[in-house]
Every structure is written in C-alpha cells, then in structure tokens.
Legacy VTK file of the C-alpha trace (Angstrom):
# vtk DataFile Version 3.0
C-alpha trace
ASCII
DATASET POLYDATA
POINTS 256 float
132.411 318.053 165.746
133.427 317.406 162.263
135.434 320.570 162.573
136.920 319.329 165.675
137.949 316.023 164.151
139.201 317.736 161.110
141.332 319.919 163.609
142.923 317.037 165.298
143.865 314.744 161.907
145.282 317.716 160.408
147.439 318.215 164.157
148.354 314.662 163.790
149.349 314.975 160.209
151.555 317.743 161.336
153.118 315.936 163.780
154.057 313.072 162.141
155.461 315.335 159.261
157.344 316.659 162.120
158.797 313.192 163.083
159.660 312.538 159.431
161.530 315.696 158.938
163.604 314.302 162.118
164.019 311.132 160.757
165.532 312.564 157.633
167.858 315.134 159.795
169.205 311.691 161.468
170.374 310.500 158.173
172.733 313.301 157.598
174.899 311.288 159.939
174.510 307.847 158.693
176.714 305.632 156.575
176.763 305.207 153.749
176.473 308.497 152.512
174.370 307.424 149.370
176.471 309.931 147.175
175.853 308.292 143.855
171.880 308.474 144.488
172.143 311.947 145.220
174.392 312.369 141.926
171.730 310.492 140.257
168.572 312.827 141.364
170.449 315.842 141.079
170.720 314.913 136.977
166.720 313.822 137.383
165.942 317.215 139.384
168.352 319.747 137.661
169.760 318.498 134.362
166.280 317.759 133.218
164.673 320.747 134.218
166.813 323.227 132.790
164.958 323.470 129.988
161.741 324.600 131.710
163.678 327.141 133.893
164.972 328.521 130.671
161.686 329.292 129.591
160.099 330.411 132.451
162.876 332.541 133.527
162.918 334.156 130.013
159.209 334.434 130.157
159.337 336.174 133.548
161.968 338.616 132.656
160.073 339.921 129.167
156.801 339.938 130.300
157.558 342.010 133.299
159.937 344.220 131.269
157.094 344.611 128.804
154.320 345.393 131.766
157.172 347.827 133.329
158.360 349.882 130.242
154.245 350.828 129.509
153.946 352.077 133.339
157.068 354.033 133.450
157.132 355.506 129.931
154.745 358.274 130.835
157.656 359.751 133.445
160.357 358.864 131.320
161.857 356.540 133.368
162.343 353.306 131.329
166.196 353.308 132.101
165.387 351.949 135.280
163.740 349.178 134.349
166.665 346.771 134.075
167.022 347.654 137.863
163.551 346.844 139.178
163.229 344.084 137.038
166.729 342.355 138.511
165.701 343.254 141.877
161.944 341.774 141.705
163.562 338.461 139.961
166.585 337.802 142.723
164.166 338.511 145.635
161.105 336.864 144.623
159.819 335.935 141.252
163.414 333.726 140.901
162.746 331.733 144.108
159.024 331.330 143.785
158.322 330.607 140.125
161.514 328.476 139.927
159.771 326.449 143.005
156.296 326.510 141.628
157.811 325.217 138.598
159.700 322.252 140.114
156.820 320.961 142.306
155.098 320.682 139.241
157.173 318.776 137.231
159.534 316.871 139.940
157.528 317.119 143.284
154.606 315.521 141.468
157.069 312.742 140.417
158.420 312.614 143.734
155.151 311.805 145.206
153.988 309.514 142.567
157.296 307.460 142.539
157.193 306.576 146.492
153.532 306.224 146.237
154.080 303.723 143.776
156.483 301.810 145.383
154.092 302.330 148.819
151.223 300.664 147.019
153.244 298.017 145.329
154.755 296.509 148.737
158.518 297.632 147.292
158.706 299.585 150.638
157.973 296.940 152.819
160.168 294.738 150.719
163.168 297.333 151.929
162.299 297.454 155.303
162.201 293.691 155.397
165.641 293.665 154.072
166.292 296.171 157.404
167.200 298.652 154.674
165.972 302.168 155.703
163.571 303.851 153.645
164.064 307.228 154.457
167.598 307.054 154.284
167.561 305.235 150.882
164.769 306.761 149.250
164.222 310.232 150.718
167.328 311.265 151.734
169.086 311.599 148.389
165.863 313.721 147.263
166.211 315.949 149.591
170.023 316.501 149.582
169.620 316.897 145.676
166.926 319.481 146.147
168.848 321.281 148.720
171.559 321.846 145.582
169.520 322.193 142.679
166.315 324.538 143.677
169.880 327.263 144.214
171.119 326.884 141.251
168.054 326.645 138.874
167.034 329.892 140.829
170.264 332.005 139.952
169.714 330.250 135.976
166.157 331.522 136.039
167.330 334.819 137.400
170.161 335.220 134.736
167.593 334.389 131.540
165.304 336.569 133.308
167.761 339.650 133.284
168.502 338.668 129.951
165.432 338.373 128.302
164.575 341.771 129.951
167.377 343.250 128.376
166.670 341.766 124.782
162.682 343.680 125.529
164.035 347.021 126.884
167.067 347.710 124.703
166.293 346.952 120.961
162.734 346.966 121.160
162.091 350.082 123.096
165.615 351.811 122.061
166.618 352.168 125.872
170.346 353.020 126.053
172.564 350.187 126.662
175.409 351.333 128.797
172.787 353.516 131.269
170.336 350.787 130.883
173.443 348.475 132.381
174.770 350.739 134.706
171.954 351.688 136.718
171.250 348.056 137.193
174.284 347.504 138.364
174.453 350.631 140.705
170.884 349.556 142.467
171.243 345.690 142.718
172.500 344.803 145.971
174.524 341.221 145.907
172.367 340.442 149.393
169.503 340.496 147.100
171.088 337.739 144.858
172.327 335.772 148.179
169.148 336.394 150.292
166.969 334.848 147.019
169.399 331.655 146.595
168.678 331.076 150.670
164.873 331.173 149.940
165.140 328.567 147.257
167.477 325.978 149.308
164.764 326.445 151.852
161.748 325.951 149.567
163.640 322.614 147.719
164.076 321.009 151.332
160.244 321.783 151.947
159.260 320.652 148.400
160.782 317.432 148.848
160.413 316.576 152.217
156.218 317.603 151.609
156.083 315.445 148.833
158.089 312.081 149.903
155.977 312.373 153.296
152.524 312.255 151.236
154.144 309.603 148.462
155.186 307.263 151.653
152.063 307.671 152.920
150.129 306.394 149.957
147.149 304.003 150.350
144.082 302.724 147.962
146.297 301.203 145.148
146.356 303.675 141.742
143.884 305.856 142.898
145.575 306.657 146.113
148.981 307.688 144.091
147.221 309.704 142.109
145.661 311.536 145.465
149.111 311.406 147.428
150.669 313.417 144.281
147.788 315.663 143.717
147.738 316.538 147.847
151.712 317.060 147.775
151.591 319.762 144.761
149.044 321.639 146.598
150.345 321.710 150.189
154.187 322.547 148.958
152.674 324.847 146.708
150.740 326.481 149.666
153.351 325.886 152.477
156.275 327.831 150.227
154.091 330.786 149.546
153.894 330.953 153.394
157.446 330.469 153.761
158.194 333.542 150.952
156.630 335.780 153.241
157.942 334.432 156.607
161.649 334.511 155.025
160.810 337.957 153.486
159.734 339.199 156.812
163.381 338.120 158.602
165.563 338.927 155.665
164.377 342.050 154.232
166.020 344.174 157.198
168.805 342.300 156.643
168.929 343.854 152.934
169.780 347.244 154.072
172.439 346.767 157.031
LINES 1 257
256 0 1 2 3 4 5 6 7 8 9 10 11 12 13 14 15 16 17 18 19 20 21 22 23 24 25 26 27 28 29 30 31 32 33 34 35 36 37 38 39 40 41 42 43 44 45 46 47 48 49 50 51 52 53 54 55 56 57 58 59 60 61 62 63 64 65 66 67 68 69 70 71 72 73 74 75 76 77 78 79 80 81 82 83 84 85 86 87 88 89 90 91 92 93 94 95 96 97 98 99 100 101 102 103 104 105 106 107 108 109 110 111 112 113 114 115 116 117 118 119 120 121 122 123 124 125 126 127 128 129 130 131 132 133 134 135 136 137 138 139 140 141 142 143 144 145 146 147 148 149 150 151 152 153 154 155 156 157 158 159 160 161 162 163 164 165 166 167 168 169 170 171 172 173 174 175 176 177 178 179 180 181 182 183 184 185 186 187 188 189 190 191 192 193 194 195 196 197 198 199 200 201 202 203 204 205 206 207 208 209 210 211 212 213 214 215 216 217 218 219 220 221 222 223 224 225 226 227 228 229 230 231 232 233 234 235 236 237 238 239 240 241 242 243 244 245 246 247 248 249 250 251 252 253 254 255
C-alpha cells in the first residue's frame, strides 16, 4: 500500500508540474513583457556566474587533457587530444557541467527565494493585488535561463579548450600548429550547436523545476530548506536523463 500511495503522490506532483509548465507557456504572449525583470535575472544568473563557469571550464579542459595525454602517449597519438577534448566539451561536458554548477548556485537560490516569499505570505499578497505570480516571478527566471545557460556553456567550452591547449602544448611539447589543425579538422560546428540546444533545454528545465518546488514550499523556514534541496536533486537527475534522451535524438543528425 505504501508503494501505491507514493506512486499516486508522485504522479499527482508530475501532473501539477505539467500544469505549471502550461501556465509558464501561456505567459509568453501576455502583457506586460517583464523585459526589465528578465534583464535583472540575466544579470543575477549570468553575469554573477561568470567566475565559477570560468573556473569549472578551465578545470574540465585541463584535467581531461592531462588524463587523455597520459592514455594516448604509449600510442604516440597525443596530437589528437585537442580534438577529443573539444568534441567532448561541446557535446557533453560543457552543457552538463555548466548546468550542474548553475543548479547548485542559481537553482537553489530560485527555490529558496520563492519558498521564502511563499511562507512569508508575499506570494499571497501579490495574488490579492491580482498580479499573476507565475508571470511576475517565474517567467522572467525561465526566460533568463533560456538565454544564460547556452551563453555560459559556450564560455565554458572556450575556456576548456584554452585550458587544454595550455596543458598539451607548453607542458607536453605537442606541436602547436598540428594540435590546432587537427582539432579544427575534426570538430564539427554541429557539435557546438547541439551542445547549445542541450544547454537551452536544461536551462528551461532547471528554472521550471526550481520555481515549481519553491512555490510549493510550506512549513516555514524548514520547508524552505527542504524545497531548495528537493529542487536541486530533482533538477540534477532530470537534466542527466534529458541529456541521454537529447543525445539519442541528436547524435544521428551530427553525421548527416
């Protein structure tokens, strides 16, 4: 019986989430456009996250290059490390690691902010003034995430490639021209495009899930912490599942 109750509860939550997603989609054509709020969220989500994305992108490129060169040296194939790192960053590591970092930094903040507003009755106050809470609080976050996640993913890709170059060429004496030429020959622009599409989808998922759990907060301060934790966990698992599904759909298109 416990399993059935949990299943019913989870299905009910899933249904409420899709209804919430429908509310967000209905806000696209509504006036006012909330452009100023979107810009504010872009600054908070994007500009304030550049440093952490810079560090994580450099770490990804350097660590992956170090491991890969150690593996390829016995085969005298170190010249190809740049191509492998660039493709891995563009297709998988860039979107996934960037999204996970932003979930930890910004997604939890979204859930905590809306959760605090919920338990302190600020959300009820907005509703009493006939303000659409989803349009006013949630839509700007989702719109900003749609823009910010791909931009930061592209930044992580570029920094990761530069980090890989710094490790491969000066430290392991790989020929610079050959390294770059080999990388440019093998990297397909579609790798980058599809990685950015993944980042956009993951950005929408992250903002939607975190806002959903934030607005469902109850039980005071303890509930805010629980909502933020639940939002981070569900978002992280969801984007990993989404990454697999998107890779399955996109991979054949790369080689068309």
